[in-house]
Structure formats: structure tokens, C-alpha cells
C-alpha positions as CSV (number, residue, x, y, z in Angstrom):
1,M,41.3,-2.5,1.3
2,T,38.1,-2.4,2.2
3,K,36.3,-5.6,1.3
4,I,32.7,-5.7,-0.5
5,E,31.1,-9.4,-0.8
6,G,28.4,-11.0,0.9
7,I,24.3,-10.1,0.1
8,I,24.4,-7.1,-1.5
9,P,20.8,-5.8,-2.1
10,V,20.6,-3.7,-4.9
11,M,18.7,-1.1,-3.6
12,I,15.3,0.1,-4.8
13,T,14.1,3.8,-5.1
14,P,10.8,4.8,-3.4
15,F,8.8,7.6,-4.2
16,T,6.2,9.6,-2.8
17,E,2.8,10.1,-4.7
18,S,4.3,13.5,-5.6
19,G,7.4,11.4,-7.6
20,Q,10.1,12.5,-5.1
21,I,11.7,10.1,-3.3
22,D,10.3,9.4,-0.5
23,Y,13.3,9.9,2.7
24,P,11.4,7.7,5.3
25,G,10.4,5.1,3.8
26,L,14.3,4.5,2.2
27,T,15.4,5.2,5.9
28,R,13.2,1.7,6.8
29,L,13.9,-0.2,3.5
30,V,17.9,0.4,4.8
31,E,17.1,-1.1,7.9
32,W,14.8,-3.5,6.5
33,Y,17.7,-5.3,4.5
34,I,20.6,-4.5,8.0
35,D,17.8,-6.6,9.8
36,N,18.0,-9.1,6.3
37,G,21.1,-10.6,7.2
38,S,22.6,-7.8,4.2
39,D,26.2,-7.9,4.7
40,A,26.3,-4.6,1.7
41,L,24.1,-1.8,-0.2
42,F,24.0,-1.0,-4.1
43,A,22.7,2.3,-3.8
44,V,22.1,4.0,-7.1
45,C,22.1,0.9,-9.6
46,Q,19.6,0.7,-12.8
47,S,17.2,-1.3,-9.8
48,S,17.5,2.0,-7.6
49,E,16.4,3.9,-12.0
50,M,18.9,5.8,-11.9
51,Q,18.6,6.3,-15.5
52,F,15.9,8.4,-14.2
53,L,17.3,10.4,-11.5
54,G,19.3,13.6,-11.3
55,L,22.6,14.2,-11.0
56,D,21.3,16.0,-7.5
57,E,18.6,13.0,-7.2
58,R,21.2,10.3,-7.2
59,V,23.9,12.4,-5.3
60,A,21.3,13.1,-2.6
61,L,20.3,9.6,-3.0
62,A,23.9,7.3,-2.1
63,A,24.5,10.5,0.8
64,F,21.6,9.1,2.1
65,V,21.9,5.8,2.5
66,K,25.7,6.3,3.6
67,K,24.4,8.1,6.6
68,A,21.0,5.6,7.2
69,A,23.7,2.8,6.9
70,A,25.6,4.8,9.5
71,G,28.8,2.3,9.3
72,R,26.7,-1.2,10.1
73,V,27.4,-2.2,6.4
74,P,29.2,-0.8,3.5
75,V,27.2,1.3,1.1
76,I,28.5,1.4,-2.3
77,A,27.2,3.4,-5.3
78,S,27.6,4.5,-8.8
79,G,25.5,6.3,-10.8
80,H,26.7,6.2,-13.3
81,I,25.2,6.4,-16.2
82,S,26.5,9.6,-18.8
83,E,28.3,9.0,-22.1
84,S,30.7,11.5,-22.6
85,L,34.0,11.3,-20.3
86,D,33.8,14.3,-19.1
87,D,30.4,14.0,-17.7
88,Q,31.3,11.0,-16.4
89,L,34.3,12.8,-14.1
90,A,31.8,15.3,-13.1
91,E,29.4,12.3,-11.9
92,L,31.6,10.4,-10.5
93,T,33.4,13.1,-8.7
94,A,29.9,14.3,-7.3
95,I,29.6,10.7,-5.5
96,A,32.5,10.2,-4.2
97,A,31.6,13.1,-2.4
98,T,29.6,11.8,-0.6
99,G,31.6,9.2,1.3
100,V,30.6,5.8,0.3
101,D,32.7,3.2,0.5
102,G,33.1,2.2,-3.3
103,M,31.7,4.4,-6.1
104,V,30.7,1.9,-8.9
105,L,31.8,2.1,-12.6
106,V,29.5,0.8,-15.0
107,T,31.4,-1.5,-18.1
108,N,28.5,0.0,-21.0
109,R,29.5,3.5,-19.9
110,L,33.6,2.9,-20.6
111,D,33.5,2.7,-25.0
112,A,29.6,4.2,-24.5
113,R,30.0,4.0,-28.3
114,R,31.2,0.5,-28.4
115,E,33.8,1.6,-31.1
116,G,35.9,-1.4,-29.6
117,G,39.3,-1.8,-30.0
118,S,41.4,-0.5,-27.2
119,K,38.6,2.2,-26.4
120,F,37.1,0.2,-23.4
121,I,41.1,1.0,-21.7
122,D,41.1,4.2,-22.8
123,D,38.1,5.4,-21.5
124,L,39.1,3.5,-18.2
125,S,42.7,4.9,-18.0
126,W,41.1,8.4,-18.8
127,L,39.0,8.0,-15.9
128,L,41.3,6.3,-13.0
129,D,43.9,8.8,-13.9
130,R,41.0,12.0,-12.8
131,L,39.0,10.2,-10.2
132,P,39.9,10.2,-6.3
133,K,42.5,7.8,-5.9
134,E,41.4,6.9,-2.0
135,I,37.7,6.0,-2.9
136,P,37.5,1.9,-3.6
137,L,36.2,1.1,-7.2
138,G,33.7,-1.0,-8.2
139,L,32.7,-2.9,-12.5
140,Y,28.8,-3.3,-13.0
141,E,28.1,-5.0,-16.2
142,C,24.6,-3.3,-15.9
143,P,22.3,-4.2,-18.1
144,A,20.5,-0.8,-19.4
145,P,20.6,0.3,-21.9
146,Y,22.7,-2.9,-22.9
147,R,24.5,-5.6,-21.4
148,R,28.1,-5.1,-21.7
149,L,30.7,-8.2,-20.9
150,L,34.1,-7.9,-19.6
151,T,36.7,-9.6,-21.6
152,D,39.2,-11.4,-20.0
153,D,41.9,-9.4,-20.7
154,E,39.9,-6.3,-19.7
155,L,39.4,-7.9,-16.0
156,K,43.6,-8.6,-16.1
157,V,44.0,-4.8,-16.9
158,C,41.4,-3.9,-14.3
159,A,42.2,-6.1,-11.6
160,G,46.0,-5.9,-11.7
161,T,45.0,-1.9,-11.0
162,G,44.3,-2.6,-7.5
163,R,41.8,-0.3,-7.6
164,F,39.1,-2.8,-8.4
165,I,37.1,-4.5,-5.2
166,I,34.1,-6.0,-6.8
167,L,32.9,-6.8,-9.9
168,K,28.9,-7.2,-10.0
169,D,29.0,-10.3,-12.8
170,V,25.6,-10.3,-14.7
171,S,27.4,-12.7,-17.7
172,C,24.4,-15.7,-15.8
173,D,27.2,-18.1,-17.3
174,L,28.1,-20.3,-14.5
175,E,31.5,-21.1,-16.4
176,T,32.2,-17.5,-17.1
177,V,32.1,-17.1,-13.2
178,K,34.5,-19.6,-12.9
179,R,37.3,-18.3,-15.1
180,R,36.9,-15.0,-13.8
181,V,37.2,-16.2,-10.0
182,A,40.8,-18.1,-11.6
183,L,41.7,-14.9,-13.4
184,T,41.4,-12.6,-10.6
185,R,42.6,-14.8,-7.3
186,G,45.2,-13.2,-5.5
187,T,44.3,-9.6,-6.4
188,P,41.6,-7.3,-4.5
189,L,39.2,-8.1,-6.6
190,A,36.1,-10.1,-5.3
191,I,33.6,-11.6,-7.8
192,V,30.0,-11.1,-7.3
193,N,27.5,-13.2,-9.1
194,A,24.1,-11.2,-10.5
195,N,22.4,-14.4,-11.5
196,A,19.3,-16.3,-9.0
197,A,19.9,-19.5,-11.6
198,I,23.1,-20.4,-10.8
199,A,23.9,-18.4,-7.4
200,F,24.6,-21.5,-5.1
201,E,26.6,-22.8,-7.9
202,A,28.2,-19.2,-8.1
203,M,29.4,-19.5,-4.6
204,K,30.6,-23.2,-4.6
205,A,32.8,-22.1,-7.6
206,G,34.0,-18.7,-5.6
207,S,31.7,-16.1,-6.1
208,R,31.6,-14.2,-2.9
209,G,27.9,-13.5,-2.7
210,F,25.0,-12.8,-4.1
211,T,23.6,-9.3,-5.9
212,G,20.9,-9.6,-7.5
213,V,17.4,-8.4,-7.8
214,F,15.6,-10.5,-5.7
215,T,18.1,-9.7,-2.5
216,N,14.6,-7.3,-2.9
217,F,12.4,-9.9,-1.5
218,H,14.4,-12.5,1.0
219,P,17.9,-11.2,1.3
220,D,17.8,-13.4,4.4
221,L,17.5,-16.7,2.6
222,Y,20.3,-16.3,0.0
223,K,22.4,-15.2,3.4
224,W,21.2,-18.5,4.8
225,M,22.6,-20.6,1.3
226,M,25.7,-18.6,1.6
227,T,26.4,-19.0,5.3
228,E,25.2,-22.3,6.2
229,N,25.2,-24.5,2.9
230,A,28.1,-26.9,4.4
231,R,25.8,-27.7,7.3
232,H,23.0,-28.4,5.5
233,P,23.7,-29.5,1.6
234,A,20.6,-31.1,1.0
235,L,18.5,-28.2,2.2
236,A,20.5,-25.8,1.1
237,D,20.0,-27.3,-2.4
238,E,15.7,-27.6,-2.3
239,L,16.6,-24.3,-1.3
240,S,18.0,-22.8,-4.5
241,V,15.6,-24.5,-6.9
242,Y,13.0,-22.4,-5.5
243,L,15.3,-19.2,-5.3
244,A,15.6,-19.8,-8.7
245,L,12.0,-19.6,-10.0
246,S,10.8,-17.2,-7.9
247,A,13.0,-14.7,-9.7
248,M,11.6,-15.4,-12.3
249,A,9.3,-13.0,-11.3
250,E,11.8,-10.2,-12.2
251,P,10.2,-9.6,-16.0
252,M,6.8,-8.7,-14.4
253,G,7.3,-5.6,-14.3
254,Y,10.6,-5.1,-11.3
255,P,11.5,-2.7,-9.4
256,K,7.4,-1.7,-9.2
257,L,7.2,-5.7,-8.1
258,A,9.5,-5.4,-5.8
259,K,8.0,-2.1,-4.0
260,L,4.6,-3.8,-4.2
261,Y,5.9,-6.6,-1.8
262,H,7.4,-3.7,0.5
263,Q,4.1,-1.9,0.8
264,R,2.5,-5.1,2.0
265,L,5.4,-5.6,4.6
266,G,4.9,-1.6,5.1
267,T,8.3,-0.2,4.3
268,F,6.8,2.3,2.2
269,S,3.0,3.2,0.6
270,C,3.7,4.3,-2.7
271,T,4.8,1.7,-5.8
272,D,5.7,4.4,-7.9
273,S,8.5,4.1,-10.4
274,R,9.9,6.5,-13.1
275,A,11.4,3.6,-14.8
276,V,8.2,1.4,-14.9
277,T,5.4,3.8,-15.6
278,F,2.8,1.1,-16.6
279,D,-0.4,-0.5,-15.1
280,I,1.5,-4.1,-13.3
281,H,-1.7,-5.9,-13.0
282,E,-3.5,-4.8,-16.0
283,K,-0.4,-6.4,-17.9
284,F,0.9,-9.2,-15.8
285,W,-2.8,-11.3,-15.2
286,A,-2.4,-12.8,-11.8
287,L,0.3,-10.8,-10.1
288,E,-1.0,-10.7,-6.4
289,A,-1.6,-14.4,-6.5
290,L,1.9,-14.9,-7.7
291,L,3.1,-12.2,-5.2
292,D,1.0,-14.4,-2.4
293,K,3.1,-17.5,-3.9
294,I,6.5,-15.9,-2.9
295,V,5.5,-15.0,0.2
296,E,4.6,-18.2,1.4
297,G,7.3,-19.8,-0.5
298,T,10.0,-17.4,1.5
299,E,7.9,-17.9,4.8
300,H,8.1,-22.3,4.7
301,Y,12.0,-21.8,4.1
302,R,12.4,-19.5,7.0
303,R,10.2,-22.7,8.9
304,R,12.0,-25.3,7.5
305,I,15.8,-23.1,8.1
306,A,14.5,-22.6,11.8
307,E,14.0,-26.0,12.5
308,A,17.0,-27.1,10.6
309,G,19.1,-24.6,12.5
310,A,17.3,-24.9,16.4
311,S,20.5,-26.9,17.6
312,Y,22.6,-24.9,16.1
313,P,23.9,-21.5,18.5
314,A,21.9,-18.9,17.6
315,P,22.9,-18.8,14.1
316,I,18.6,-17.2,13.7
317,S,16.5,-14.0,15.2
318,G,13.7,-11.8,14.2
319,T,10.4,-12.5,13.3
320,A,9.0,-13.8,9.9
321,S,8.8,-10.3,8.4
322,S,12.0,-9.1,9.6
323,R,14.4,-11.9,9.8
324,S,17.9,-12.3,10.1
325,Y,20.7,-15.0,9.6
326,R,23.9,-13.6,10.7
């Protein structure tokens, strides 16, 4: 069974000024994620603006990222946005046909009308009977159009099928993460937290990585915190505070905020977003100054990590703007 765990960026989608997907920019973005220590890529998710992409675009995006990754890291994709089960089956089957390493079901699409009772399990069972059996599956508590957390019983049913390999946990609650880790122990299902505020504690509690939105800014720092914290506990704890505080900028126009950051890096030139159509500079004053501080803090901790790791055999390589901790 494929394992999907570690640092898993929720990919953003660059667009051209004419509104099309910027595939050359996307190629550079995939390279940036991999160069900065990502263990897998989550394409066609909310950060990818999947609710604003047509089915043909979602399918093309998943296929392109899978090809660009070229087997270096696994690629998972969702694109699961429809309400009716028939439409969901069509879109998921199309995503599966792209050859991605895992297909992710969105929890709020199962029992999409919030009928309650056994509807979640009924809808899930209907899809599982019809989806390709060979592709590993994931679960995603996507916040849009509303956050639908799994109950413990639903999680146990999913884990018990043996078909699910990852839950992107959006509970944002450490005790829930701990309970879910215990409930899925001995199954293929990895619990991977998506909340920066609890990222370090969740890792120590058994979350098998991190898949929050600031993997679009410094996935290498999360990777170091996950893999090196036992050797440098004080620095890891200090770093976890910086990462949590940086992630508080998310409400300031994300994913356009992340596109602005990658425009600075030269990954791509256009910051247009279908999800965020307003001027984020006008709405969020001193946004550039805040971004300056995030960049400054990121480089500060990269230097600290380099100094701390100097006596260890090559844990660090790369440059300040493209650094890999493996």
C-alpha cells in the first residue's frame, strides 16, 4: 500500500494574465516544492482553487503535476466538489484516470445536504462500490463550502476498509488528533494535521507530517522540525512558535498571498486568483511589510538550522531561496 505522509504542500495554481493555468509556472512550482523537502504533493485541493476550476481543468492539473513530479514524490489529488453522487463519481473517476498516486474524497461532499444519520456512510459506500479498486484513497475535511469533521465511528469505518491511506485532519484540535491517531493505529490510514498552531505537538503525538497552507512558504522548516526535533529540541520548539505566528497571515488574502510570495521568488509572475478577486493590498494594510517579516524570519531560522546542523553529516543543502532538508 502506498504511503502518503510527511510534509505535503497543498498546491496553489498559478494563472496567466488571460486567466488560464500557467503550466510553465506550475512546473517551476513543483520543482520548488521538491527542492524544499516536500514528501508528497496535494494537487487539486482548496488551495488549488478547485471550486473555481472546471472538470477539464481539474483533470489536466492533476495529470500535469503527476507528470512533472516524475516519480520523485507521490502526488495525490481531489477535485471532489460536486453535490450529486453521479457527478461525484464522474469527477473522481476522471481524476483517478490521470494516474495520480492517491485520490482524496472531501468529507463535506458525503452527505452534502447535511441530512445526518447514516447518510455519510451510505454515500461513501455507494462511491466505494463504483470507484476503481486499485487506487489508494484519502479523506479531506475541506473547510469549503463548510467544515465537516469525521466522527470517531465514521473514521473507524473508513480505516477498516483498508482503502484509505491519509486523512488531512482539519480539526485544529490536538486532543482530536491524538484520539484519531489511536483509533487508526494498525491500519494504513495516516493522520496528517493541517493546522500550524498545533503542528509540532501533533507531530510528537503521532501525526505523520503536516499539510497546512504555509507549506507554500517554508516546507523546508516544517520538514526540519519533523525530522530533527529530537536532536535539537529547544530550537525545534522555538521554530514551532515562529511557524504558528507566520501562519496567522493566512486570512490576509490566501491563496493570493502565497502567489505574491512566489512572485517575489520568481516562480511565476502573475498573482491572479479566481477565489480571491479583490485587491489584497488595499484590504490588508502593510501586507508587503508583513511578508517582508515572514521572509526575514524564514531566512533567520534557515541560518540557525544550518549552524545547528554543522556537525551532522549533510542534513542541509541548497540556497537561501531554495533549500532542502532531507
